[in-house]
C-alpha positions as CSV (number, residue, x, y, z in Angstrom):
1,M,52.1,118.6,-100.0
2,T,48.7,119.7,-101.2
3,D,47.7,120.3,-97.5
4,F,50.5,122.9,-97.3
5,F,49.2,124.7,-100.4
6,M,45.6,124.6,-99.1
7,V,46.8,126.2,-95.8
8,I,48.5,129.0,-97.8
9,Y,45.6,129.4,-100.1
10,N,43.2,129.7,-97.1
11,S,45.6,132.1,-95.2
12,P,46.4,135.0,-97.5
13,H,46.9,137.2,-94.5
14,W,50.0,135.2,-93.4
15,V,51.4,135.3,-96.9
16,F,51.2,139.1,-97.1
17,I,52.5,139.5,-93.6
18,A,55.5,137.2,-94.4
19,L,56.0,139.1,-97.7
20,G,56.1,142.4,-95.7
21,G,58.6,140.9,-93.4
22,L,60.9,139.8,-96.2
23,L,60.6,143.2,-97.9
24,L,61.5,144.9,-94.6
25,I,64.5,142.7,-94.3
26,A,65.5,143.5,-97.9
27,E,65.3,147.2,-96.9
28,L,68.1,146.6,-94.5
29,L,70.3,145.7,-97.6
30,G,69.8,149.2,-98.9
31,T,66.8,149.7,-101.2
32,G,66.6,153.4,-100.5
33,G,63.2,153.3,-98.6
34,Y,61.2,151.6,-101.3
35,G,61.5,148.2,-99.7
36,L,60.3,149.8,-96.5
37,W,57.2,151.2,-98.0
38,S,56.4,148.0,-100.0
39,G,56.9,146.0,-96.9
40,I,54.5,148.2,-95.0
41,A,52.0,148.0,-97.8
42,A,52.2,144.1,-97.7
43,I,51.7,144.1,-94.0
44,I,48.7,146.4,-94.3
45,V,47.2,144.1,-97.0
46,G,47.9,141.2,-94.7
47,L,46.0,142.9,-91.9
48,I,43.1,143.7,-94.2
49,A,43.0,140.1,-95.4
50,W,42.8,139.0,-91.8
51,V,39.7,141.1,-91.2
52,L,38.0,140.9,-94.6
53,P,37.7,137.8,-96.7
54,L,39.0,139.1,-100.0
55,C,40.1,136.9,-102.9
56,W,43.7,136.6,-104.0
57,P,43.5,138.8,-107.1
58,T,41.9,141.6,-105.1
59,L,44.6,141.4,-102.5
60,W,47.4,141.6,-105.1
61,I,45.7,144.6,-106.7
62,L,45.4,146.2,-103.3
63,F,49.1,145.5,-102.6
64,S,50.1,146.9,-106.0
65,I,48.1,150.1,-105.5
66,L,49.4,150.6,-101.9
67,T,52.9,150.0,-103.0
68,L,52.6,152.5,-105.9
69,I,51.0,155.2,-103.7
70,S,53.6,154.8,-100.9
71,A,56.5,154.8,-103.3
72,Y,55.2,157.9,-105.0
73,I,54.7,159.7,-101.7
74,W,58.2,158.6,-100.6
75,W,59.6,160.0,-103.9
76,L,57.7,163.3,-103.3
77,W,59.1,163.5,-99.8
78,L,62.6,162.9,-101.0
79,R,62.3,165.5,-103.7
80,K,60.8,168.1,-101.3
81,N,63.5,167.6,-98.8
82,G,66.4,167.7,-101.3
83,K,67.4,164.1,-100.9
84,D,66.6,163.0,-104.4
85,K,70.0,162.2,-105.9
86,S,68.7,162.2,-109.5
87,S,67.9,165.9,-109.4
88,K,71.5,166.9,-109.0
89,G,73.3,167.8,-112.2
90,E,76.8,166.9,-111.0
91,I,77.5,163.3,-110.4
92,N,80.5,162.3,-108.2
93,Q,81.4,166.0,-107.7
94,P,80.7,166.6,-104.0
95,Q,83.0,169.7,-104.1
96,Q,80.1,171.5,-105.9
97,D,78.4,171.5,-102.5
98,L,81.1,173.9,-101.3
99,I,79.6,176.8,-103.4
100,G,78.1,179.4,-101.2
101,I,80.2,178.5,-98.1
102,K,81.6,181.4,-96.2
103,T,85.0,180.9,-94.7
104,V,88.4,182.6,-93.9
105,V,91.7,182.9,-95.7
106,T,94.4,180.8,-94.0
107,D,97.3,181.5,-96.4
108,A,97.2,185.0,-97.9
109,I,96.0,185.1,-101.4
110,V,98.8,186.8,-103.4
111,N,98.9,187.1,-107.2
112,G,95.5,185.3,-107.3
113,S,96.5,182.2,-105.3
114,G,96.3,181.2,-101.6
115,R,94.4,178.8,-99.2
116,V,91.1,178.9,-97.3
117,K,89.8,176.9,-94.4
118,I,86.8,174.6,-94.8
119,K,85.8,172.4,-91.8
120,D,89.0,170.7,-90.6
121,G,91.1,171.2,-93.8
122,T,92.4,173.8,-96.2
123,W,91.7,174.2,-99.9
124,S,93.6,176.0,-102.6
125,A,91.8,179.2,-103.5
126,R,91.9,181.7,-106.3
127,C,90.8,185.3,-106.2
128,D,91.3,188.3,-108.5
129,Q,92.5,190.5,-105.7
130,D,95.1,190.0,-102.9
131,L,93.5,189.0,-99.6
132,N,95.1,188.9,-96.1
133,V,95.0,186.0,-93.6
134,G,91.7,186.1,-91.7
135,Q,89.8,187.9,-94.5
136,R,86.3,186.4,-94.8
137,V,85.4,185.1,-98.2
138,E,82.6,183.2,-100.0
139,V,83.2,180.3,-102.4
140,I,81.6,181.3,-105.7
141,S,82.7,178.3,-107.9
142,V,84.9,175.3,-108.0
143,D,87.5,174.4,-110.6
144,G,88.7,170.9,-110.0
145,L,90.2,171.1,-106.5
146,I,90.6,174.9,-106.5
147,L,88.0,177.2,-105.0
148,N,87.2,180.5,-106.6
149,V,86.4,183.0,-103.8
150,L,85.2,186.6,-103.4
151,P,85.8,188.7,-100.3
152,I,82.9,189.4,-98.1
153,N,82.6,193.1,-97.4
154,H,80.6,193.9,-94.3
């Protein structure tokens, strides 16, 4: 058994490459990209350890630094591209994404109530004025499952 540990101790590059592989496999389970970048950091450290004879503490510190840097860069990229879920104020309210959509009235809005088409379905809509079928409108807010719309005047 001590021979096994001596082989591992003398081959840190394989340890980090294997760790990188395990982290990449963990990414397949859905870690949101952080397993991917930690896995890549581990593989990079493994390749560095293969070329340069560095001690274990130095390799772990290098792995930690590369992981932190890559995770921070990943977080910045997500934030810049609008994919950071934590920046949204509304949780579990995907209908908030409908605000700003331009669409058409499918059932005339009479006495403040009607329907509008969004993608392959229709939604209940509310407006302060009566609107005919085919009138172009813009969604200005969402109240539960009812869209508040305003006519688009060209």
